[in-house]
N, C-alpha and C positions, 0 to 999 in steps of 0.2 A: 096766174099768180097764185102762190101758196095761200091757202085759206087761213092758216094759223099764223098770226103775227106775234112777234115777241116785242113787248112794250115795257119800258122801264116802269117799275112800281112807284107810284106817287110823284110828287113834284121833283123835277130833275132838270136843273139849268143846263148841265152838260149835254143831256140828251137833246133838248130843244134847240140849243145853240148849233150843234152839229146837224140836226135834222133840217133846220131852216137853211143852213149853208148848202146842203145837198139839194134841197128843193129849189133854191135859187139857181144852182148850177144847171139843173135839168131844164130850166126855162131860158137859158141862154140861146140865142139864135145859132143856127148852123154856121160853123166857121172852119173851113178845111185847114186853115193855118194853125188853129188851136182846137183840135178835135177833142170832144169829151168822150172818154173811153172808160167803161166800167169793167172791173175784173173781180173774179172770185175763184175759189178752188173747191173741189169736191172729190172725196175719196171714192174709189170703185173697187169692190171685191171681185177678184178674178176667180171665176168658178168653171171648172171643167166637168165633163160628163164621165161617168164610170161605165155607162152603157149608151149605145147609139140610140138617139130618139127615134120613135116610130113616125115616119113621114105622114103628113096630113093626107086624108082621103075624103071622097065625097061624104059629107055628113059627119066627118070625124076630124077634130083639130090635131095639130102636131102634139105628140105625147112624149113627155119627159119622165124619166125615172126620178123618184124622190131622192135617191142617193146621188151625191155629187162630191167632188174633191175641191178643196181650197188651194188656189195657186198664188196666194199672196194678194197684195193690193197695188193699185196705181192711183195717181192723182190727176184729175182733169183740171187744167188751167183754162178758164173761160175769159176771153176778152171780147167785148162788144161795144161798138159805137152806135148807140140807138138811133141817132138822127140820120145816119147813113145806111141803116139796115144791114150792117156788117157785123160778123162775129167770126172768131176762130177758136178752136179747141186744140190745145197741145197736151200731150200725155207725158208725165214724168213718174219715176219710181218714188220720188220723195217731194216734199214741199219745204225745203230748208231755205235759209236766207240766200244761199248760193243759187238755188233753183229759181227763186223769185227774181234775183238780180239778173240772171241770164235771160229770163223771159222778158224783163223790162228792156234790156239791151236790144233784143230782137224786135220788140215792139217799136222802139225808137229808131233803130238803124235800118230795119227791113220793112216794117209795115208802114211807118210814117217818117220816111227819111227827109222829106221836104217840109214837114210841119215845124213851125217856130217853137211850139210847146204843146205837149200832150197833157190834157187835164185828166188825171186819173182818179176815179172813184173806187175806193176799196175799203174793206174793214180794217180795224186798227190792230191787226196781229203784229207780234214783235218782228216778224219777217218782212212786213210791208213798210220798211223804213229806208230812208236815204242811206243810212249807215250800212245796209246790206250791200249796196253798190261798192262801198269801200272794202268790204270783206271779200268781194268777188273779183275786183279789178284793180289795176294800178290807179293811184290817185288822179292822174291826168284823165284817164278814161272815166272814172267814177264821177269826177266833177263835171265833165262834158255831158254825161247822161243826166246828172242831177239838175243842171241848168235848163234842160229841156223838159223837165217833169214838174208838174204842179199837182200835188196830192190833196184830195179832199176825202176825209175819213167819215164813214157812216158811224153813228153813235153806238155805243155799247147797248145791246138789246134792240138794235135797230137795223139788223142786216137786211130786213125786208125793203129798206130804202135803196138797196143796190140792184140795179136792173140786171146785172149779170146773174143774180140769183134766179130771176125769171127765166133767163136763157138756159140755165142749168136745169131748171125744172122741166122745161120743154125737151131738153136733151135726154133727160132721164125717161120721160114718157114715150118719146118717139124713137129713141135709139138704144137705150140701155135697159129696156124692159124684158131682157132675155139674158141667158147666161153667156158671158164672154170669158173664154178660157185663158187668154194670154194677152200681154200688153201689145203685141204686134197687131192682133186683130182689133183690139180696142182703138189703136191709132188709125187703122184703116176705116173703121166704122164711123168714128167721130169726125174724121176729115170729110168723109162722104156726106154726112149729115150737115155739116157746116156749109159745104159747097152748095148743096141743094137749097138750103135755107137762104143763103146769100143770093143765089140766082133768082129766087122768088121774091127777093127784097122784103122779106118779113121784118117787121119793125114792132116796137113796143110803143103804144100810144099812152104815155104817162099823163095822167090827169090830176093827180093829187098835188095841191099847191100849198104854199105857206098860209094864205087866208083860210084854206080848208083845215089845216092842222090846228090853227088857233081856235077853231070852233070844235072840231071833232075830238081833238086831243087836249082840250083846255085844262084838264086835270093835271097834266104834266108840267104846266107852266107855273113857275113860282108866283105866289100871290103877293103883289106889291102893296104895302100898307103906307099910305101917304100921311 
């Protein structure tokens, strides 16, 4: 987990209300009919080599030239169901409302076609709205998707409450710790990483609870004067 947490300054009822909602969701029992899925996005700089790296040799690591070329950026969409030990990464050129809506449609129709409802944890970006479904699809399709989606937003300054951030951190350390020159290779590498991690059933053991928050983050709670 990332060491640096972003916390709302001072007393903040909005923060603690959303935080306690998310913490309650994380302690719901496993329910395949109503899976809890966390999602987040991360930009990746595509970087190409101007010279071929020197291969590793006994006693010498792989050597890169300091010079490189920028090949644009891509966006990693991370979806993870913590209690199932499952995650997937999809790569897009952008993260617009349409991109998010298309990802949600695939999540509901392809990844969880038999689920009654998918409980989605995400941050409160303007793209992460039911309205985005209506911008991407016909009203009949948008409404069908919306009825199978229950969104719980992490608070502003509280993205650390999203388990998908933990998975993105692991992805960065294990898969994206080197130069990736193009989006095609990025798709191949991230897909292989997710498949291997899923096969190993790697999961996140979330321990932070609402009672913990009321003690450790007491300063964020409004002081009620009776």
